[in-house]
C-alpha positions, 0 to 999 in steps of 0.5 A: 342610791336615790330616793324621791322627795314629793311635795303633795297637794298639787293637781296635775294639768297638761299632756303626757305621752305613754311610752312603748310597753316594757312587758312587750319589749322585753320578750320581743328583744329576746326573740332577736336571738332567732333572727337571721338578720337585724331586728329593729324595734321602735318605741322601746323605752329606755329602762333599767330592765331594757338595759339589763336584757341588752347586757344579757343578750350581749353575752349571748352574741347579740349586739344592740344599738340604741337609735333615735326616737327610742329605736333599738337595733339588735343583731346576732353576731355569734350564735354559739353562746347558750348560757344565760348567767345568774348574775344578770338573770337574777335582776329581772324575771323577764330574762327567762324569755331567752329560754325558748328562742335559745332552744329553738335556734341553737338547740341548747339553753342553760338559763338561771332560774329568774329573779325580779320583783317579790310579788308572790309565787311565780313558778316556771313549771308551765314554761318547762311543761310546754317545751317538754311537750315539743320534745325538749329534754329538760333538767334543773341543776344548781339553780339553772334550767338546762334544756336540749333538743336535737329537733323540736316537733309540733305538739298539742300544748296546754298552758292553763295553771292554778291562776290562769295562763302564763304570759312569758311561758306562752312567749317561750313556747310560741318561739320554740314552736315557730321553728319546730317541725310540724304544727303546734296548737297551744290551748289556754294561751295567754291573751295579753296584748303583749303576747299578741305583739310578740306573735306579730313580730314573729310573723313579721320575721316569717313565722306562721302563727294564727289566733293571736289574742285568743286562748287558742294558737296554731303555729306551723313551724318554719325552717328559719326566721329573718330580721324584721322591723316592728313598732312596740305597742303602748304600755297599758300599765303606764297609761293606767298609772298616768290616768290614775295620777290625774284622778287622784290629784283631782287634776286635768290630764291628757294622756296620749298614745293609748290603745283603748282596746287594751284598757277596757277593764281599767276604763270601766273600773275608773268609770265606776269610781267616778273618774270622768274620762273623755276619749279622742280618736286619732283623726289619722285613723290609727289605733292610738287615742288620747284620753282626757282625765277631767277633775272629779269632785267625788270618788265612789268606792267599789269592788275590783279584782285583778284577773288575767287579761282582759280583766283588770291587770294585777300590775295596776292593783296597787295604783287602784288601791291608792286611788280608792284610799281617797274614795268616799266609803269602803272598797274591796280589792282582790288579786286573783293573779298574785294573791299575796301582792299586798306588801304596799298596804303597810306603806300606804297606811303610813301615808294615812290610808285606812287599809287592812288585809283579809285573805286575798283581799284588802279592805279600804276605808276611804279617807278625806286626806292623806298625809306625808310620810317616809315610805319604802317601795317593795316592787315596781308597781308598788313604787308607782302607787306610793308616788301617786298617794304621795302626790295626793297627800298633804305635805312632804313624803320620802319614797325610798328604793325607787330603783324598783320604779326605774325598772318600769317607768321611763323618767316618771318624775320628769313627766309628772313634774311637767304636769305640775307635780313636785318630785325631786330625785335626791341621794338617799341620805338623812340630810335630804329628808325634809325637816317636816319628817325628821325626828328630833327630841321627846316633848317634855310634859306631853301630858299637859299638851292639848293631846290625848297621848302619853308623854312617852309617845310624843316626839317633836319634828324639826319644823315644830310639829308634834307627832305620836310614835307607836313604834320605829315603823309607825308615825302619825300626826298628833290629833286634838282630843276631839279626834282622839277616838280615831287612834287612842294612845296608851293608858296612863 
């Protein structure tokens, strides 16, 4: 298993290109199950999740071939398999996107209940509700969804839920409706760009879908779908992450291949925080732009809420929290999509951030400096937030469980290093932890040191610095008596 060693304090500078969208590419790949010919997708990022889905599609009779310039060719060679096995589906929640295409094209689907990042409750009841409305018979047995239908029929489907609509659920119902008899209307459909991109591919294959990008879809079923060629949209979450990387390091970064119309809420909130961003449209007239992040002297605190599109994406909530930890004042971050998506808070605190949880919100008191520490990623976007904070921190940091990061960012450390970051991927073992972060021995006579801390709480690092250990999970640098009011030690 690998980990990152990050040496912080280096402003980023240079140009970097945004990859194709992971969240668009995965359901689009699954849609190839419905095609009567090859589907060629351009700008598909080379990610762990993409490889996992390619493996799963392989078990369902689809061959995939990686081509030049991140193109991926998929073609069905056997349309008899209908079982999406637990061993692959458990690795990635997006695997549930094979349910609709399998049911529509083969009349039967047996799909394991999905796994993925631990970011809160994400039931698939809306998926099943929509497919049942189209005439599918569905039951759940031993952890598998078993769906059958001799022939799906168009219907009115409502996909609103407690926290908004469902992105993958909309894709599943849209796929099933594309091959159903008659007309289907979907109300409260997800409006995310990734859903519209999925619909664009289906239309290129011969589907008849209207209203993409709105909550109301009209789908007229067709007899069959052909192969097609499609360019995946840029990844708006990666774009936001790279913009924040420039801002949090007070750098000067140009981010290429951005759809600004997909980032309206992100750009608006970055403007509120005081991040200066220039926009250069493509002189060739395409819908892609280059965004220039300019150094900001001061970051302003703000309040923000993660919401369904076109609101601030929940997938950039953690990255914004890292940025706001450097703001001059108190900020509030609320997640109304996944209210429990705050497992990264404790790890940011280890890096010196001042954050506490209150219900569905996190209260962030900006601090002038973050400091290096050993931290552990808990999900994909949290791992990105920790990388951002570590790049802004003084000293070295270790980030473990970066396999989460590899699921959604293509060679992120290499691209950040090309901008001037100092990030090393190394084997996760004690020998690779920097000396500045290794504990050695208790400090003798700590009470005689120029420190407010009791001897039992003082420990030396290998580089000679002294730290205070409150518990096995909490490390903080020793402070002078003048600063002791920030965090007092136990009474003698």
